[in-house]
C-alpha positions in Angstrom: 68.5 86.0 -10.3 69.3 82.4 -9.8 68.0 79.2 -11.5 67.3 77.4 -8.3 66.7 74.0 -10.0 70.0 74.2 -11.8 71.9 75.0 -8.6 70.2 72.2 -6.6 71.0 69.8 -9.4 74.7 70.4 -8.6 74.4 69.6 -4.9 75.4 66.0 -4.0 72.8 65.7 -1.2 70.0 66.8 -3.5 71.1 64.4 -6.2 70.9 61.6 -3.6 67.3 62.5 -2.9 66.5 62.2 -6.6 68.6 59.1 -7.3 67.0 57.2 -4.3 63.6 58.6 -5.0 63.1 59.7 -1.4 60.0 61.5 -0.4 59.3 64.0 2.4 58.1 61.3 4.8 61.6 59.7 4.9 64.0 60.9 7.7 66.9 60.5 5.2 65.1 62.9 2.9 64.9 65.6 5.6 68.6 65.1 6.5 69.7 65.4 2.9 67.5 68.3 2.1 68.8 70.2 5.1 72.3 69.7 3.9 71.5 70.7 0.4 69.7 73.8 1.6 72.6 74.8 3.8 75.1 74.5 0.9 72.7 76.6 -1.3 72.4 79.3 1.5 76.1 79.5 2.0 76.7 79.9 -1.8 74.0 82.7 -2.0 75.6 84.4 1.0 79.0 84.3 -0.6 77.7 85.8 -3.8 75.7 88.5 -2.2 78.7 89.6 -0.2 81.1 89.5 -3.2 78.7 91.3 -5.5 77.1 93.6 -2.9 73.6 92.3 -3.6 71.0 92.8 -0.9 68.3 90.8 -2.8 68.7 87.6 -4.8 65.6 85.8 -6.2 64.7 82.9 -8.5 64.5 83.4 -12.2 61.7 85.7 -13.3 61.0 86.8 -9.7 62.6 90.3 -9.9 61.9 93.0 -12.4 63.4 96.5 -12.5 61.8 98.8 -15.0 64.3 99.7 -17.8 67.0 97.4 -16.5 68.1 93.8 -17.0 68.5 91.8 -13.8 71.7 89.8 -13.9 71.5 86.0 -13.8 74.1 84.9 -11.3 73.4 81.1 -11.5 76.9 80.3 -12.6 78.5 82.3 -9.8 76.3 80.6 -7.2 77.3 77.2 -8.6 81.0 78.1 -8.4 80.5 79.3 -4.8 78.9 76.0 -3.6 80.9 74.6 -0.7 82.7 71.3 -1.3 
C-alpha cells in the first residue's frame, strides 16, 4: 500500500500546483499534474518490479485476511525520478 498524498507531496510539479494555487482550468495545472503523475507512475513501476508486486493500492484499499499488507510509501518516495 502507498500513501498517495505523501508521495505527491514530494513531487516538485505537484508542489508547484499547491504553491501557485492552480486549479484544473489552468493549462499550467494540467501540464504540471501530468509531469507529477508520470513521476509517480515510474516510481510505482520501479517498486513493483523490484519487489515482485503485481498490485499496489492506496492506504486501506487492499486487505488480505490474516495478513498485513506492507506499506511501501517510503520505497516509492526513494524511487521517485529526479
